[in-house]
C-alpha positions in Angstrom: 134.9 84.3 124.5 132.6 84.5 121.5 134.0 84.7 118.0 132.9 86.1 114.7 134.0 83.0 112.9 131.5 80.5 111.5 130.3 77.9 114.0 128.9 74.6 112.8 125.2 74.3 113.4 125.5 70.9 115.1 121.9 71.1 116.4 120.6 70.6 112.9 121.7 67.0 113.2 119.0 66.5 115.8 116.1 67.4 113.4 113.7 64.5 112.9 110.8 65.2 110.6 110.1 62.2 108.4 107.0 63.8 106.9 108.9 66.8 105.5 111.5 67.4 102.8 114.8 69.0 104.0 116.9 71.5 102.1 120.0 73.5 103.0 120.5 76.8 101.3 123.5 79.2 101.8 124.0 82.7 100.4 127.0 84.4 101.9 126.3 84.8 105.7 122.7 83.5 105.3 122.6 79.8 106.1 119.2 78.3 106.1 117.8 74.9 106.9 114.3 74.5 105.3 111.7 71.8 105.8 108.6 71.8 103.6 105.7 69.5 102.7 107.1 69.1 99.1 110.5 69.4 97.5 111.8 72.9 97.7 112.6 74.9 94.6 116.1 75.9 95.4 116.5 78.3 92.6 113.4 80.2 93.8 114.7 80.2 97.4 118.2 81.3 96.4 116.7 84.1 94.3 114.5 85.4 97.1 117.4 85.3 99.6 119.6 87.2 97.1 116.8 89.8 96.7 116.4 90.4 100.4 120.1 90.6 100.9 120.5 93.0 98.0 117.8 95.3 99.4 119.5 95.3 102.8 123.0 95.8 101.4 121.9 98.5 99.1 120.3 100.4 101.9 123.4 100.0 104.0 125.5 101.5 101.2 123.4 104.7 101.6 123.2 104.6 105.4 126.1 102.8 107.1 124.5 103.4 110.5 121.9 100.8 109.6 124.6 98.2 109.8 126.7 99.5 112.8 124.3 101.1 115.2 123.2 99.3 118.4 120.2 101.5 118.8 117.0 102.0 116.9 117.3 104.1 113.7 114.8 105.8 111.5 114.8 104.7 107.9 113.7 106.5 104.8 110.2 106.5 103.5 111.3 104.7 100.3 113.3 102.1 102.1 112.6 98.4 101.0 109.9 96.7 103.0 112.3 94.3 104.7 114.4 97.2 105.9 111.4 99.0 107.3 110.3 95.7 109.0 113.7 95.4 110.6 113.7 99.0 111.8 110.2 98.8 113.2 111.1 95.6 115.2 114.3 97.2 116.4 112.5 100.3 117.6 110.1 98.3 119.7 112.9 96.3 121.2 115.3 99.2 121.7 118.2 97.7 119.7 119.9 98.2 116.3 118.1 97.0 113.2 120.6 94.2 112.4 119.5 92.4 115.5 116.4 91.4 113.6 118.0 90.4 110.3 117.9 86.6 110.7 114.3 86.6 111.8 113.4 89.0 109.0 114.9 86.9 106.2 113.3 83.7 107.6 109.9 85.4 107.8 110.0 87.1 104.4 111.1 83.8 102.8 108.4 81.9 104.7 105.7 84.2 103.4 107.0 83.9 99.9 106.8 80.1 100.2 103.2 80.3 101.5 102.3 82.3 98.4 103.9 79.5 96.3 101.5 77.0 97.9 103.7 75.3 100.5 101.6 74.3 103.5 104.2 73.1 105.9 107.2 75.4 106.3 110.0 75.4 108.9 112.8 77.8 108.2 115.7 77.9 110.6 118.3 80.7 110.3 121.0 80.5 112.9 118.6 79.6 115.7 115.8 81.9 114.5 112.7 80.1 113.1 109.7 80.9 111.0 107.1 78.1 111.3 103.8 77.4 109.6 102.3 73.9 110.2 99.1 71.9 109.9 100.1 69.5 112.7 101.7 69.9 116.2 105.5 70.3 116.0 108.2 70.0 118.7 110.9 72.6 118.8 114.0 71.8 120.9 115.7 74.5 122.9 119.5 74.3 123.1 120.9 76.1 126.2 124.6 75.3 125.9 126.2 74.9 129.3 122.8 74.5 131.0 122.7 70.7 131.4 119.5 70.7 133.5 117.4 71.9 130.6 119.1 70.1 127.7 115.9 68.1 126.9 113.6 71.1 127.0 111.3 71.4 124.0 108.3 73.5 123.0 105.0 72.2 121.6 103.7 74.4 118.8 100.1 74.0 117.7 98.9 74.5 114.1 96.4 77.2 115.2 99.2 79.3 116.6 101.1 79.4 113.3 102.6 81.1 111.4 104.9 82.1 114.2 108.4 83.3 114.8 110.5 81.5 117.4 113.8 83.2 117.9 116.7 82.5 120.3 119.6 84.7 121.5 122.5 83.5 123.7 125.5 85.0 125.4 127.2 81.6 125.6 126.3 79.9 122.3 127.0 81.1 118.8 128.8 84.0 117.3 126.2 86.7 117.4 126.9 89.8 119.5 125.3 89.7 123.0 126.1 91.8 126.1 124.6 89.3 128.4 125.5 85.8 129.7 122.2 84.0 129.2 122.5 80.5 127.8 119.2 80.9 126.0 116.5 83.5 125.6 113.6 82.3 123.4 110.9 84.7 122.2 107.7 83.8 120.4 105.8 86.3 118.2 103.8 86.4 115.1 106.5 88.7 113.8 109.8 86.8 113.5 111.7 90.1 113.1 110.3 91.3 116.4 111.0 88.0 118.1 114.6 88.2 116.9 115.1 91.8 118.1 113.4 91.2 121.5 115.4 88.0 122.0 118.6 90.1 121.6 117.4 92.9 123.8 116.2 90.5 126.6 119.4 88.5 126.5 121.5 91.6 126.8 120.0 92.2 130.2 120.9 88.8 131.7 124.2 88.5 133.5 123.1 86.4 136.5 120.0 84.7 137.8 119.1 87.9 139.6 118.3 89.4 136.2 115.7 86.8 135.1 112.7 88.6 136.4 113.8 92.0 135.0 114.4 90.4 131.6 111.2 88.5 131.4 109.2 91.7 132.4 110.9 93.5 129.6 109.8 90.9 127.1 106.3 91.0 128.5 106.1 94.7 128.0 106.7 94.5 124.2 103.4 94.5 122.3 103.4 91.5 119.9 105.5 89.2 122.1 103.5 86.0 122.8 105.8 84.2 125.1 109.4 84.2 126.5 111.8 81.7 128.1 115.1 82.6 129.7 117.8 80.2 130.9 121.1 81.0 132.6 123.1 78.0 133.9 120.5 76.0 135.9 118.1 78.8 136.4 114.9 79.2 134.3 111.9 81.5 133.9 109.1 81.5 131.4 105.9 83.5 130.6 103.1 83.6 128.1 101.7 81.2 125.5 104.3 78.5 126.2 103.7 74.7 126.2 106.5 72.4 127.0 106.9 68.8 125.9 109.4 66.0 126.4 
């Protein structure tokens, strides 16, 4: 049974990037691991996170449904940009806007760091990643109980970044999922969309019989570049995916 309690992000212990500087930034429920080509300005990062959270929380105070609904919702014309981004991603995936919040924060922060001159950026927010790089990077996939795919990794090329790589699971982590997939990984230029589609695709997987249906759903969403779905020892993938050891 999944829980709403904090679960230690043990997979962060596997990160090996000797050419990058590592930082850990926490603001309430937002818990980020950030790797950059030069030392991060934590005050700047903390300020940006607080700003994004404040915009989202302020909007929720005016429209509680933005927080609670599990379906797409229309937001006001004057809503903050991050709120609009979440709502648009949710609409395309057919889920509630909070399904895209981790990807949205990672993406908005990543873009802010690009403007600050950082050229190598990896932001991981609870399994959801914003990545911009000048050299090939390997991103490991953690699929929980699925031992057969425990060493599965993606190779991300510089020319394909910036990119969002987001993961949803029905067996790992505390986030709400109505499915039983061990890992659903979605790639998109829009990390908010990748996050929302990962949630929606994972919701559809309760057995290996659902793999094709779920992958076809992900394929149907404009802006999705690739998808990987794992349940126990069963696996399917599609799109611009390159695996590496």
